[in-house]
N, C-alpha and C positions, 0 to 999 in steps of 0.2 A: 686793540689792547694798549700800546703805547702811548696812545693820547688817554687814556684812561689813567694810566699810570701816572704821564704828566700832571694831574689834576691836583694829584697829591704831593707834589715837589715844588718848591720856588723855582722861579726862572732865574736862577741864579749865574753871573759869570763866573768860569772855573768850575761848573759842577757838571760831572757826567754821569750817568748809567754805564755800566762798563761790565766787562767779562762774561761769563755764563748766564747771566739775567739777560743782557742785550741779546745773546744767543738766542737763548731760548723765547724771548718776546720776537725775534726776526721770522724764528720756525713756527710761532702760532702757540708756542706752548706755555702754559704757566707757570713762571720760577717757583722753585721753593721759598726764595727772598730775592732781593734786588739790592744789589752792590751799586754804591754810589762814592764816587771819588770827588774830593774836593780838591783844589789847589789853595782855598783859605782855610778859615777855620772849621772843622767838621763838626765840633759841637754848636757852633752858632747856627750851622746850616740844618743840624739836628732838631733844634728847640723851634727855628722856623718851619719845618716841617711838622712838627708835632703839633703846634700852633692850626697851622692848616689843617692837618688830617685827625687830630683828636688821638686818644690811643694813650699808650704810655713809652718810657721813655727809661734805657738800660744801658750802660756803661761796662763795656765789655773788654778785656784785654789786659796786657801790661801797657806801662808807661809809651815805650815805643811803637808799640802795634796796638793803640787803641781804637774799639770801633763803637760807634754810638748808634745803639738800636733803637729805632721807632717801631713800633708796634700797633698796629691800626686797623680794626675791621677785618682780622686776618689775613693781612699782610705785614709782611719783615722787610723794614728797610736798615739795611748794614752800612752806617756811612762812615767812610773815614779818609784819613789823607790820601793825596796822590803818591804813589811809590816811584817818585824821582821829581826832576824839575819842573816837567811836563807830562801832559796825558801820553805823547808818544814813549815819551821814555817809560813811564810807567806799562804800555802795551808791551812794549820792546822786553819786559821784566817777565812777561807772563807764561805761558807752559806751551798752549795749542792756539792755531790762528784762530780757530775760531772760536775762541777764548778771549782775543784780543782786539775785540772790536767795540767803542765807544760811540755814545750818543750824547751829543752836546746839549743839554737841557737850556743852554742861552740862546745859541745859533740855530738849534734844532734840526744840526747836520751830524750824520754818519761821521766819524774817525777812524779811517781803516789802512793804516799804513804798512799793513802787513800781508794783505791778501785775503783776510778773512771770510769778507763777502764772497768772492768769488769760490773757498773753500767749502763755505756753506752751499753754495748754489750746486757744486760738483759734488757734494756729501764725502769730504774728505777730514781724515784729522791729520794735520802736520805740525812738526813741531814749529816753535818761534826761531828755535836757535839750537846750534849742535850741541849747547853746554846745558841746556833745561835741566836733563835727569841726572847730571852730577850737583845740582843748584837743590835738587829736589828727587832723590832717588823712586819715592813713591808715584813719579809721575808716570814711571814703565808702566805699571796696572791701572793708571787713569788715563791712558791711551784706549785702553779695549775695554775699559769702563764707557769713556765717552761713545766710543764706536758702535758697543753693545747698545748702549740708549737710545743713539740716534740712529743705528742702522747704517754707519758711516763706514767707509773702507780705510784702514790705516794706510798713508803714504808710504813708499817704499824706503824712501832713505830715511823715515820714521821707524821704520819695523829693522832696518839694519842698525840705526842707534842704539836701539832697544835690545838687540842680541848683544850687543858691544859692551853695555853696562850692565847687564842682570845682576852682577855680583855685588853691584852696590845696594841691592834691596837689604843687604845684610846690616845695613845702619840705619835702618828704619824700624821705627815702634811699632810693635804690632798690631795695637791698636788703631795705627792709619792705615796697614794693609787690610784688615779687617774690613775696615767701613768702606774703602773700594773695592774689595773684592765680591762684597754681599752685594752691593749696587750694580755691579758689572752682572753676577749671577740672579739677580733681579728681572733683571730685562727678560723678554719671552723667546730671543734669538738670540742667547748668549753663548750658544755651542759653537757656531764658527769662529768666532773670537777665543774661545777656550784651545779649540784646537791649535791655533796660531801661538796661542801663549806654551802650550804643550811641545809644539814641535820646535820654537825656541829656547826650551829650557826654563823660560819663566817660573811656569805653572811650578816644576818640581822643585823651584827655589822657596814657594809657598807653601808647598806639599811634600816636605822633605821624605822621598820611601818611593813616589811615584817613579822617579826615574830607573829604579831595580825592578819594575814590572815590565820591562822593555825587553824582551827576548826571554822573556820567564814561560814558557809554554804549560799548558796542562793536556789530558789524554785527547786521543781520536776527536771525541764531539765537541772538542773546542777547537775551530779552526785558526784562532786567533791568541797572539801571547797578550799577555795580562795587561799591558798597558793598551792594546787596541780594543780590548774587550772592554774596558774600564770607558774610553772612549765613547766606544758604541751604546753603552749603558748610561749613560749622561745624554747622548742624543735622543736613545729612546724615553727617558724619564721627562726630559724636557717638551716631549712631544705628547708626552700622558698627561704633564700637569696644565701644557695649553690648551688641551680639548679633552676633558673627562668624559665628555657626551661619547665619545668615540669609543669609551669602555663599557659604562654600564649609563646608558640613557636616563634608565630611570631612577636613579639617585644621582645623576648629576648635579645638581644644584646642592645636596650633601656636600658632595666631594668638591666643587667648588668653596663652598663656607670653610670647610676645613682647610682645603690646601692655602684661603688667605689668610685662616687664622697660624698656620703651623709655619708659612715663612718657607717658600718655596726654594731661597737660598742657601737652607740649613738643608733640606733634603738633597741638594745637589750636594753639598760639601759630602753629606754622607754616601751618597753613589761614588764618588770620587775616592774615596779611602775604604770602602767596602772590600775590598782584594789586599791593601796595601802591605798586610803583613804576611801573604804567603809564600815570597821568595825566602821569607827568614825561616820559615819552618817547613819548607819543601823537602818532602823525603821520596824514595821510591823503594817501591815494596818487590817482593820475592818472585812477583810476577811481570817484572816492569813497569808498574804503572807508577803514576806520580802521584803522592799523597800530601794532604794540607790540613794535618790534625790539627786541631784547635784554631786554625786562621779567624774564626770570625771575634774570637777574645782579641787573639792578639793584634788584629785590625782596630778592633775597639779602643784597645789601649793607644795604639799609635795615634789613631786620631784625636783622642781627647789629649796625648801630649802636644799635637800640634795645636789644637785649639785653646790650651792653655797660652799658647805663645805667642798667638795671634788674639790674645785677650779675650777670646769669648766668654760671655756672662756661663755662671754655672748651670744654669737652665738651658743655654743651647748646647753647651759641652754634654749635659745628660740626653739631650734629644738626639744630638748626631750619633753619641756613643750607644744608645737603646736600636738605634736602626741598624747600625753596623754590626752591634752585637748578635742580634736577632736574625738578622735577614737571611738565614738560612731554616729556620724554624718552617714556615711556610713549606720548602720543599721537604723537610721530613715527613710533616703533614701530610704532602700530597704521596709520599710513597707508602703512608700508612693506608690511606685514602683508596689507592689503585690496588692494594691487596686484599680490600673490601673489610679491612678493620673498621671496627666502631671508633672514631674520631672526636665523637662529641664532646668529651670531658678534655680531651688535650685541644680543642679549640678554644674552648671558654677559657682554660689556665693560660692559654697564649693571649687572647683577648687580655685578661686580668695584669698576664704579667708584664705587657707592652701597654696597656691601657689605653689613653688618648695619644698613644703614638703608633698605635697599630695600624692605621691606613698610611700612614707613611710607610713603615715597614713593609706592607703590603703594595704600595706601589714600586718601591724602590723593587722588591723583588720582580716584581712585573717586570721592570727594565731589564734586570739583572738576567731574567729568562729570554727576552726580547734580543738580545746582546750576544746569548752562545752560538747563534749560528746564521749565515747569509740568508737560510729561508727554515720559516717553521719546522720543526720535526712534529709528527706525530704527536710523541711526548711534550713536546712545547707547547702546541698548541692545547694540549688537553691540562696542563699546568695553568695558563692563563686563565682556561675555562674556570679552574679551580681556584685560584686568585679573586677570580669576579665573584665567583661564588661566597668566599670570607668577608670579602668587600661588603656585598650586599648583606649579608647576615647580620655584619658588623653596625651597619647602619638602621636596619629595618627592625631587626631584633636585640640584640645583644645591649646598644646603648640606650634603648630604651627601657629593657626589662631591670638593667644594671640602675638606673636612675630613680626607680621605684626605692620607698624605703625598705629595711629590711624586714625579713617575716617575721625575725625573731630577735631578740638583743641577750646582753648579759643580765640584765634584769631579768628576763625569763628563765636562764638558767639557773639562777639562784634562787628565786621565787615559786618557780614551777617543778624543777628538777634535785631543787635543795642542794646544788654543786656551791663547792667554795671556789672562789675565782683560783685559777691555774692556769697553766699553757696547755690543758686543753678546753679551754674557752676558745681560742683563735681556732684550733682544729676544728671542735663543732660547728663555730660562724661559718668557716670558711666550708664546710660539707653542706649544712645550708643552701649558701649563696649560691655554690656551685650548683647544686640540685633546681634553685629557682632560675639559673640563669639555662639550663637545661632542661627546662620545662619539667624535670623530674616531681616537682614539687609546684602546686598552684596557689596556696594559699597559706595561712597561720596554721590552721586544724593538719593539715598535711607535712608542714615544717614539724610541729611539734610530736607529732606522730615517729616521723625520720628521726627525731633525735632519740625520741624515748627506745626505736627499736636500736638504735644504733649504742646506746650507754648496757641497755640489755646483752647485745653482743660482746661488747667489753670486758663485761664481768661474767660473763659464763667460765 
């Protein structure tokens, strides 16, 4: 791969492939972009690269931090000046040793003055110097992001330095924290790194309120405090997201496509905040039992506040808010189901309320259920089976029927039934839609009959 990239770049003295891009190349990965550092004029080198590779050229950044980007054939080359008088000085100003390796395009030799090659071989994330976190506190999260993405161990002195400098995170813009966090959570095995962040307090700085979950217990059927439960739910969620075929093999392809579209890091953020409001509304009833009335709404509002601070988009905030706000609905449906109550309409209303976020709510509820005890009780096993049934129904029935055109429209209410536009329209159309989704009506004729009966009933 390195030889292929060299074909696009001029063999000019004082130019280097550097940083994370050379790290990824050495690991056999395809970098998102290629960082090139120049001792000479980066703009001239960029224009030579453009002439050699084709594509187009963009100037980025401010005058003191200009990057010349060449985009060609799906590859991105970011070309800038060396940060220092030499490549060695540049490398010593970087964050972690695995990101402080350079490849000299002229001599075709590796430059490794900080032991990054050995750390790559040892699968270790190690800080370049003791002051890297003071220079840029977002590196506190980046250490775990690199560890999770590469499945590397964080070196002991580096973890100690992170714990010492955690309060520096307050000085970092929310969008930078968000970028590192979501990239870390996008790793398929982020749980071990998340627990390290939780244990040293870093996670609590990112998600204020998590610390209150420590030592906050529920009733006897919950053996863990809320903090342990939340981490356990996260672990179970990650397992579910990684292998949905273990849940429902018949529709695993549907779940895989949904997960990819829904963005797993956002579902993981939701599970981290699904209980965050409980300590603030905890009460004890006359029987000595703990109660947490309204905790889903409280947690959802707190999650939204965190999302705003971290500069999540409005769509991302709504996604997380919906999961947290409605994560208890499946449990209420299950309790009604156990009592042999007809819940067809309630299930459809739940699907409609959560819309395309429904599968994420159900996957989170499944992880939440699995995290409530060491070994699944009979009720827990039954709850999981119920959640699987809801997921299956959503993908194989509701989603398909909901995508069909409406059986009747407002035009029919005006021209068939002689109604004038009013709030009654919405009520009637929702009634017909619900009947269609529950298969109570199957065609336009039956839908018109349903409306006729409804209108007759309300005018009696």
